[in-house]
C-alpha positions as CSV (number, residue, x, y, z in Angstrom):
1,X,49.1,-5.4,-27.5
2,X,48.4,-2.5,-25.2
3,X,45.3,-1.6,-22.9
4,X,44.5,2.1,-23.0
5,X,44.1,3.3,-19.4
6,X,42.7,7.0,-20.1
7,X,44.7,9.8,-20.8
8,X,46.7,8.5,-23.6
9,X,48.6,6.0,-21.3
10,X,48.7,2.7,-22.3
11,X,50.7,-0.5,-20.9
12,X,51.9,-3.4,-22.5
13,X,50.0,-6.5,-21.9
14,X,52.4,-8.5,-20.8
15,X,53.6,-6.3,-18.3
16,X,50.2,-6.4,-16.0
17,X,49.9,-8.2,-13.1
18,X,46.3,-7.3,-12.2
19,X,43.3,-4.5,-12.5
20,X,41.7,-4.0,-9.2
21,X,38.5,-1.8,-8.2
22,X,39.9,0.8,-6.2
23,X,36.4,0.6,-3.7
24,X,36.9,-2.7,-3.2
25,X,40.4,-3.9,-2.8
26,X,41.4,-0.7,-1.0
27,X,39.0,-2.0,2.3
28,X,41.8,-4.4,2.7
29,X,44.5,-2.9,5.2
30,X,47.5,-4.7,3.1
31,X,46.3,-3.2,0.0
32,X,46.2,0.2,1.5
33,X,49.7,-0.1,2.8
34,X,50.5,-1.0,-0.9
35,X,49.3,1.9,-2.5
36,X,50.7,4.2,0.2
37,X,54.0,2.9,-0.4
38,X,53.5,2.8,-3.9
39,X,52.7,6.6,-3.9
40,X,55.6,7.7,-1.5
41,X,58.2,6.1,-3.7
42,X,56.6,7.7,-6.7
43,X,55.4,4.3,-8.3
44,X,52.0,6.1,-8.9
45,X,51.1,7.2,-12.1
46,X,47.6,8.7,-12.6
47,X,45.6,8.1,-15.9
48,X,42.5,10.1,-15.2
49,X,41.2,13.7,-14.3
50,X,38.6,12.7,-12.2
51,X,38.2,10.5,-8.9
52,X,40.1,6.9,-10.2
53,X,37.6,3.9,-10.2
54,X,40.2,1.3,-10.6
55,X,44.2,0.7,-10.1
56,X,46.0,-1.5,-12.7
57,X,49.5,-2.9,-11.3
58,X,52.4,-3.5,-13.8
59,X,55.7,-4.4,-13.8
60,X,58.7,-7.0,-13.3
61,X,60.0,-8.6,-10.7
62,X,60.3,-6.0,-7.6
63,X,59.8,-2.8,-10.1
64,X,55.9,-2.4,-10.1
65,X,54.4,1.0,-10.6
66,X,50.6,1.6,-10.1
67,X,48.3,3.3,-13.1
68,X,45.1,5.1,-11.2
69,X,42.2,5.1,-13.8
70,X,38.8,6.6,-14.2
71,X,37.5,3.6,-16.1
72,X,36.1,0.7,-14.2
73,X,38.2,-2.4,-13.4
74,X,35.2,-4.1,-15.5
75,X,35.7,-1.7,-18.2
76,X,39.3,-2.6,-18.3
77,X,38.8,-6.3,-18.0
78,X,36.5,-6.3,-20.7
79,X,39.2,-4.7,-23.1
80,X,41.9,-7.1,-22.1
81,X,39.2,-10.0,-22.9
82,X,38.4,-8.4,-26.5
83,X,42.0,-8.8,-27.4
84,X,43.3,-11.9,-28.0
85,X,46.9,-12.0,-26.1
86,X,47.6,-15.1,-27.0
């Protein structure tokens, strides 16, 4: 199963590490540091034309990718919960 993040970007459910609200999560220093480092390393992919509202971290092991989405974290989480991934 795949999760649609917007702008024709989809990620495989087994690759999802976490779905985060950008406004709430970016208050933490460590989160900002993680996002800044990911952007510097070219691991951030934008799935939106507007201001992002959430970000999804995907990957295996040390190779992670951050997707920015204009959909809220609640909307993305709802999509995950409505689909049975088991």
